[in-house]
VEXLUMGU-486514 format. One line per 2 residues: number of its first residue (from 1); their letters; for each residue x, y, z of C-alpha. Coordinates in Angstrom, 2 decimals, always signed. Example, Ala and Ser with C-alpha at 12.3 -4.5 7.8 and 13.67 -1.06 7.14 Angstrom:
% residues 2
1 = AS = +12.30:-4.50:+7.80 | +13.67:-1.06:+7.14
***
This chain:
% residues 185
1 = XX = +70.67:+55.81:+93.93 | +68.83:+53.87:+96.60
3 = XX = +65.07:+53.45:+96.68 | +65.02:+55.38:+99.95
5 = XX = +66.73:+58.35:+98.25 | +64.30:+58.22:+95.34
7 = XX = +61.43:+58.23:+97.83 | +62.80:+61.33:+99.61
9 = XX = +63.27:+63.14:+96.30 | +59.73:+62.26:+95.19
11 = XX = +58.33:+63.24:+98.58 | +59.83:+66.71:+98.43
13 = XX = +58.76:+67.17:+94.82 | +55.25:+66.35:+96.09
15 = XX = +55.64:+68.80:+98.99 | +56.45:+71.50:+96.44
17 = XX = +53.31:+70.55:+94.51 | +51.17:+70.72:+97.65
19 = XX = +52.62:+74.14:+98.53 | +51.65:+75.20:+95.02
21 = XX = +48.00:+74.41:+95.77 | +47.94:+77.23:+98.29
23 = XX = +46.70:+80.27:+96.37 | +49.32:+82.94:+95.68
25 = XX = +49.09:+86.53:+96.77 | +49.04:+88.54:+93.57
27 = XX = +50.39:+92.06:+93.63 | +49.19:+94.82:+91.33
29 = XX = +52.65:+96.13:+90.42 | +54.46:+92.87:+89.60
31 = XX = +53.48:+89.60:+87.90 | +55.61:+87.55:+90.33
33 = XX = +53.27:+86.31:+93.08 | +53.99:+85.73:+96.75
35 = XX = +53.94:+81.95:+97.26 | +54.85:+79.38:+99.89
37 = XX = +56.99:+77.37:+97.48 | +60.17:+79.14:+98.54
39 = XX = +59.58:+77.54:+101.93 | +59.68:+74.13:+100.23
41 = XX = +62.97:+74.96:+98.51 | +64.61:+75.95:+101.78
43 = XX = +63.25:+72.88:+103.55 | +64.46:+70.58:+100.77
45 = XX = +68.04:+71.77:+101.14 | +67.96:+71.75:+104.93
47 = XX = +66.30:+68.37:+105.35 | +67.49:+66.34:+102.37
49 = XX = +70.93:+67.85:+101.98 | +72.68:+69.17:+98.90
51 = XX = +72.34:+66.32:+96.42 | +68.85:+65.05:+97.23
53 = XX = +67.48:+68.54:+97.88 | +68.63:+69.75:+94.47
55 = XX = +67.33:+66.58:+92.80 | +63.91:+67.04:+94.39
57 = XX = +63.71:+70.54:+92.93 | +64.86:+69.37:+89.50
59 = XX = +62.18:+66.66:+89.51 | +59.58:+69.21:+90.56
61 = XX = +60.59:+71.62:+87.78 | +60.56:+68.81:+85.20
63 = XX = +57.03:+67.88:+86.24 | +56.01:+71.55:+85.92
65 = XX = +57.70:+71.74:+82.50 | +55.74:+68.68:+81.41
67 = XX = +52.58:+70.71:+81.96 | +51.42:+69.88:+85.46
69 = XX = +49.94:+73.04:+86.99 | +51.82:+72.72:+90.28
71 = XX = +53.13:+76.23:+90.61 | +51.12:+78.49:+92.84
73 = XX = +48.07:+79.78:+91.02 | +47.81:+76.65:+88.85
75 = XX = +50.65:+77.55:+86.52 | +52.64:+74.97:+84.62
77 = XX = +54.13:+74.18:+81.24 | +57.17:+75.51:+79.44
79 = XX = +55.85:+79.07:+79.37 | +56.60:+79.63:+83.04
81 = XX = +60.30:+79.20:+82.29 | +60.38:+82.26:+80.05
83 = XX = +58.16:+84.50:+82.21 | +59.04:+87.06:+84.88
85 = XX = +59.42:+84.42:+87.61 | +61.71:+82.15:+85.55
87 = XX = +64.87:+83.19:+87.40 | +63.32:+82.28:+90.72
89 = XX = +62.29:+78.88:+89.35 | +65.73:+78.14:+87.88
91 = XX = +67.29:+79.00:+91.23 | +65.31:+76.35:+93.14
93 = XX = +67.78:+73.46:+92.65 | +70.78:+75.75:+93.15
95 = XX = +69.40:+77.17:+96.39 | +68.50:+73.72:+97.76
97 = XX = +71.97:+72.43:+96.87 | +73.80:+75.38:+98.44
99 = XX = +71.78:+75.28:+101.67 | +72.31:+71.52:+102.01
101 = XX = +76.01:+71.83:+101.23 | +76.67:+74.62:+103.72
103 = XX = +74.68:+72.96:+106.49 | +76.60:+69.72:+105.93
105 = XX = +79.87:+71.61:+106.52 | +78.84:+73.21:+109.82
107 = XX = +80.23:+71.13:+112.66 | +77.68:+72.11:+115.32
109 = XX = +74.34:+73.18:+113.95 | +72.49:+75.77:+115.94
111 = XX = +69.29:+77.56:+115.11 | +71.22:+80.75:+114.38
113 = XX = +73.54:+78.92:+111.92 | +70.58:+77.44:+110.08
115 = XX = +68.73:+80.77:+110.04 | +71.80:+82.65:+108.82
117 = XX = +72.25:+80.11:+106.03 | +68.59:+80.23:+105.04
119 = XX = +68.58:+84.03:+104.93 | +71.93:+84.67:+103.29
121 = XX = +72.21:+81.69:+100.99 | +68.56:+80.77:+100.56
123 = XX = +66.68:+84.03:+100.19 | +69.59:+86.09:+98.83
125 = XX = +70.43:+83.48:+96.20 | +66.79:+83.33:+95.07
127 = XX = +66.91:+87.10:+94.57 | +70.29:+86.97:+92.79
129 = XX = +68.73:+84.79:+90.07 | +65.17:+86.10:+90.17
131 = XX = +65.59:+89.86:+90.10 | +67.83:+90.16:+87.01
133 = XX = +65.67:+87.69:+85.09 | +62.51:+89.56:+86.03
135 = XX = +64.12:+92.86:+84.99 | +65.18:+91.37:+81.65
137 = XX = +61.84:+89.72:+80.85 | +59.82:+92.78:+81.86
139 = XX = +62.29:+95.18:+80.19 | +62.69:+97.18:+83.41
141 = XX = +65.66:+98.76:+85.09 | +67.18:+96.36:+87.61
143 = XX = +67.07:+99.02:+90.35 | +63.31:+99.35:+89.86
145 = XX = +62.89:+95.58:+90.18 | +65.03:+95.55:+93.33
147 = XX = +62.76:+98.20:+94.81 | +59.66:+96.21:+93.82
149 = XX = +61.15:+93.06:+95.32 | +61.50:+94.56:+98.79
151 = XX = +57.82:+93.77:+99.29 | +58.77:+90.06:+99.33
153 = XX = +61.33:+90.40:+102.14 | +59.02:+90.21:+105.20
155 = XX = +57.34:+87.03:+103.94 | +60.62:+85.46:+102.87
157 = XX = +62.14:+86.20:+106.26 | +59.15:+84.51:+107.93
159 = XX = +59.52:+81.49:+105.61 | +63.24:+81.30:+106.42
161 = XX = +62.45:+81.46:+110.16 | +59.87:+78.68:+109.89
163 = XX = +62.15:+76.49:+107.78 | +65.05:+77.08:+110.17
165 = XX = +62.98:+76.02:+113.14 | +61.74:+72.85:+111.37
167 = XX = +65.23:+71.89:+110.16 | +66.74:+72.57:+113.60
169 = XX = +64.15:+70.43:+115.38 | +64.53:+67.59:+112.87
171 = XX = +68.33:+67.62:+112.98 | +68.27:+67.46:+116.79
173 = XX = +66.22:+64.26:+116.56 | +68.46:+61.15:+116.73
175 = XX = +66.10:+59.17:+114.47 | +66.45:+61.84:+111.78
177 = XX = +70.24:+61.77:+112.05 | +70.24:+57.97:+111.59
179 = XX = +67.97:+58.33:+108.57 | +70.20:+60.98:+106.99
181 = XX = +73.44:+59.12:+107.67 | +72.04:+55.92:+106.12
183 = XX = +70.75:+57.84:+103.12 | +74.04:+59.69:+102.60
185 = X = +76.11:+56.51:+102.77
***
């Protein structure tokens, strides 16, 4: 791995940490907060690509596991990986990888392609991992957790829209394309 790649991975791990400094919105009926860190996951996959995006999320999660309170609300340590939001956390590298992989396969990237990928692969995949884990940890029926999770949809759609716009603008920039092609080589 090149120093440039290591720098990108570290930068996005830091972005995730900064997004964790923004206070979460706690809900009374679920222990899983509304955070901006899902925005960072989507951006990592869209900007860094599959391999580096996933690596940035793995590094971030390892730092959290080591005890750094970088999750929204100042959470950190191994305990967060057995709590109600554990499935969402474990999905971070998978989501970043899948978004980066799919976007690398699209011949002509348009805003609608990026948005469709971020919504279907990004948000949906987060829910695929997060909802069953939350239901298991909280000993709830999965249908009840799905109903509870609908409250996250408007914010997640907004985050996917914002990430899509940022990724689209960056990928249209020739300097960004040179940076990515040199990093991928």
